[in-house]
C-alpha positions in Angstrom: 13.2 23.8 7.0 12.8 20.3 8.4 9.2 19.7 9.6 8.8 17.8 12.9 5.7 15.9 13.9 4.7 13.3 16.5 3.1 9.8 16.1 1.1 8.3 18.9 -1.1 5.3 19.7 -4.1 6.9 21.5 -5.8 4.7 24.0 -8.3 5.3 26.8 -5.4 5.5 29.3 -3.2 7.8 27.3 -3.1 11.6 26.8 -6.1 12.3 24.7 -6.1 13.8 21.1 -7.5 17.2 22.1 -4.9 17.7 24.8 -2.0 16.5 22.8 -3.0 18.3 19.7 -3.2 21.6 21.6 0.2 20.9 23.2 1.9 20.1 19.9 0.5 23.2 18.2 1.5 25.4 21.2 5.1 24.0 20.9 5.2 24.7 17.2 5.2 21.2 15.9 4.0 20.7 12.4 1.9 17.5 12.6 0.2 14.7 14.6 0.0 11.2 13.2 -2.1 8.3 14.4 -1.6 4.6 13.4 -4.4 2.2 12.6 -5.3 -1.3 13.8 -9.0 -2.3 13.8 -8.2 -5.2 16.1 -5.4 -7.7 16.7 -6.3 -11.4 16.3 -5.1 -13.8 19.0 -3.5 -16.0 16.3 -0.2 -15.0 14.8 0.7 -16.0 11.2 3.2 -13.2 10.9 5.7 -12.2 13.7 5.7 -8.8 15.1 8.3 -6.9 13.2 9.9 -5.4 16.3 10.1 -8.9 17.9 8.3 -10.5 20.8 4.7 -10.2 21.6 2.6 -7.2 20.4 2.3 -4.4 23.0 -1.2 -3.6 24.3 -1.6 -0.3 22.4 -1.8 -2.2 19.1 -5.2 -3.6 20.1 -6.2 -0.8 22.5 -5.7 2.0 19.9 -8.5 4.4 19.0 -9.8 4.9 15.5 -7.4 7.3 13.8 -9.9 9.3 11.9 -12.0 10.0 15.0 -8.9 10.8 17.0 -7.6 13.2 14.4 -11.1 14.9 14.1 -11.0 15.6 17.8 -7.5 17.1 17.5 -8.6 19.2 14.5 -11.5 20.7 16.5 -9.1 22.3 19.0 -6.3 23.4 16.7 -5.9 25.7 13.7 -2.4 25.0 12.2 -1.5 21.5 13.2 -1.6 19.0 10.3 -3.3 15.7 10.9 -2.1 12.5 9.5 -2.9 8.8 9.5 0.4 7.1 10.2 -0.6 4.8 8.6 -4.2 4.0 7.5 -4.6 0.4 6.4 -6.4 0.8 3.1 -6.4 -3.0 2.6 -9.0 -3.1 5.4 -11.1 -0.1 4.3 -14.0 0.3 1.9 -12.8 3.0 -0.5 -16.2 4.7 -1.0 -16.7 5.1 2.8 -13.1 6.1 3.4 -13.1 8.7 0.6 -16.1 10.4 2.3 -14.4 10.3 5.7 -11.2 11.9 4.4 -13.1 14.6 2.4 -15.1 15.4 5.6 -12.1 15.7 7.9 -10.2 17.7 5.3 -13.1 20.1 5.0 -13.6 20.3 8.8 -9.8 21.0 9.3 -9.7 23.4 6.3 -7.2 21.3 4.4 -4.9 20.0 7.2 -5.3 16.3 6.5 -2.3 14.1 5.4 -3.3 10.6 4.1 -0.6 8.2 5.2 -1.4 4.8 3.8 0.0 1.3 4.1 -0.8 -2.2 3.2 -0.2 -4.0 6.5 2.0 -6.8 7.8 -0.4 -8.7 10.1 -1.8 -11.4 7.9 -4.5 -12.5 10.4 -5.8 -9.0 10.8 -6.0 -8.4 7.1 -7.7 -11.7 6.4 -10.3 -11.0 9.0 -11.4 -8.1 6.7 -11.9 -10.5 3.8 -8.7 -9.5 2.0 -6.3 -12.1 0.5 -2.9 -11.4 2.0 -1.0 -12.3 -1.2 -3.0 -9.8 -3.4 -3.2 -7.0 -0.8 -0.8 -4.7 -2.7 -2.8 -4.6 -5.8 -6.0 -4.2 -3.8 -4.5 -1.2 -2.0 -3.5 0.4 -5.3 -6.9 0.0 -6.7 -8.6 1.5 -3.6 -6.3 4.5 -3.7 -6.9 5.0 -7.4 -10.7 4.7 -6.8 -10.6 7.3 -4.0 -8.6 9.7 -6.2 -11.4 9.3 -8.8 -14.1 10.0 -6.2 -12.3 13.1 -5.0 -11.5 14.7 -8.3 -14.4 13.8 -10.6 -17.9 15.1 -10.8 -19.3 11.6 -11.6 -16.5 9.1 -10.8 -16.5 5.5 -11.8 -13.8 2.8 -11.3 -13.4 -0.7 -12.8 -10.6 -2.9 -11.5 -10.1 -6.4 -10.5 -11.0 -5.8 -6.9 -12.7 -2.4 -6.9 -15.6 -1.9 -9.2 -18.4 0.8 -9.3 -20.4 2.6 -12.0 -20.8 6.4 -12.3 -21.9 7.9 -9.0 -21.9 11.2 -7.1 -20.2 11.9 -3.8 -19.6 15.1 -1.9 -18.1 16.9 -0.2 -14.9 17.0 -2.2 -11.7 17.5 -0.2 -10.7 21.1 0.8 -7.2 20.4 -0.7 -7.1 20.4 -4.5 -6.9 17.9 -6.0 -7.0 15.9 -2.8 -4.9 15.5 0.5 -1.4 14.2 -0.2 -1.2 10.4 -0.3 2.0 9.5 1.6 2.8 5.9 1.1 4.5 3.9 3.9 6.7 0.9 3.4 10.3 -0.3 3.2 12.7 0.1 0.3 12.4 -0.9 -2.4 8.8 -2.1 -2.6 7.2 0.6 -0.5 9.2 3.1 -2.3 8.0 1.8 -5.7 4.4 2.0 -4.5 5.0 5.6 -3.4 6.4 6.5 -6.8 3.5 4.7 -8.6 0.5 6.3 -6.9 1.7 8.5 -4.0 2.6 12.1 -3.2 5.4 11.1 -0.8 7.1 8.2 0.9 7.2 7.2 4.6 10.1 5.0 5.6 10.9 4.0 9.2 14.1 5.6 10.5 15.4 2.2 11.7 15.0 0.6 8.3 16.7 3.5 6.5 19.6 3.1 8.9 20.1 -0.5 7.9 20.7 0.5 4.2 22.3 3.9 4.9 19.9 6.8 5.0 21.7 8.9 2.3 22.1 5.9 0.0 18.5 4.8 0.1 17.2 8.3 -0.2 19.4 8.8 -3.3 18.2 5.5 -4.8 14.6 6.5 -4.2 15.0 9.8 -6.0 16.8 8.0 -8.8 13.9 5.5 -9.1 11.4 8.4 -9.2 13.3 10.1 -12.0 13.5 6.9 -14.0 9.8 6.4 -13.6 9.1 9.9 -14.9 8.3 11.5 -11.5 9.9 14.6 -10.2 11.6 13.7 -6.9 10.5 17.1 -5.5 6.9 16.0 -5.9 7.6 13.0 -3.6 8.8 14.4 -0.2 10.1 12.0 2.3 8.7 11.7 5.9 11.0 9.6 8.2 8.9 8.0 10.9 10.1 7.4 14.5 13.3 9.4 14.2 15.7 9.3 17.2 16.2 12.4 19.3 19.7 13.1 18.1 20.6 16.5 16.8 23.3 15.3 14.4 20.9 12.8 12.8 18.3 15.4 12.4 20.8 17.8 10.9 21.8 15.1 8.4 18.1 14.5 7.4 17.8 18.2 6.8 21.0 18.3 4.7 19.8 15.5 2.4 16.4 17.1 1.9 14.2 15.0 4.1 10.9 16.9 4.3 9.7 15.8 7.7 10.6 13.6 10.6 8.2 12.3 13.3 9.1 11.3 16.8 7.3 8.5 18.7 5.3 9.1 21.8 4.3 6.2 24.1 0.7 5.6 24.9 1.0 7.4 28.3 -0.4 10.3 30.3 0.8 13.9 30.2 3.4 13.6 33.0 5.3 11.0 30.9 4.9 12.7 27.6 5.8 16.3 28.4 9.5 15.6 29.0 9.7 13.9 25.6 7.9 16.8 23.9 10.0 19.4 25.7 13.2 17.5 24.5 12.0 17.6 20.9 11.0 21.2 21.2 14.6 22.0 22.3 15.9 20.0 19.3 13.5 21.9 17.0 14.8 25.2 18.4 18.5 24.1 17.9 17.6 23.2 14.3 16.4 26.7 13.8 12.7 25.8 13.7 
């Protein structure tokens, strides 16, 4: 069955996580995803991928972990995902504890969507060299895996380095919440295969290369790398509300799609949610 979730930029003026989380669970949706931007610098070294100026929610957005914790407190089945967390801007020891905590509080409902970021100015404000961010992200993910799965973890890399230590709680999910790597084909797909438990491509980018073609190439790459493609489910972000497209995603074995909600109040969001609930029903979910 094709899983369906929603992704939303929560702001002070939008529908809040507790209300939206409750609505999504009541409508039978599988997951809620929250993007991350700590801030948006006024300078611009890299253009906004969608073109034009950045929309306000990019710098008005709430912290994803706190927003998801609020949603977790009022739900029991809804899965809670970062879509995506910018690990290039996060201390891995602190982030590991945050994730273990939310996974425990939600009884194993956390999904760790990760990405390396496109906004050079934002990344550099965190002391990260833009050119080496991909290796930094890999080391931070590897370090967090060690913290989650070992009694006395240590990690020694080029960018992340710590001696044996102790950190609890461990995550509720064993060995840890799924690490679902966002990014375009082929480089984001390669990172997902190297250290992830799934891949998050954007629907629009998949369309440019042909959804079925790129999905097939991803699974072939996984097999060639010694990974079972079944262990790397695909989550398509920001899917269009078109039944035939969703049916095709289901036919080619896409695990999950998410639909995008604008940073608006309930009266604007409910017609969108109702439309997707209808599509979910027509898909047999």
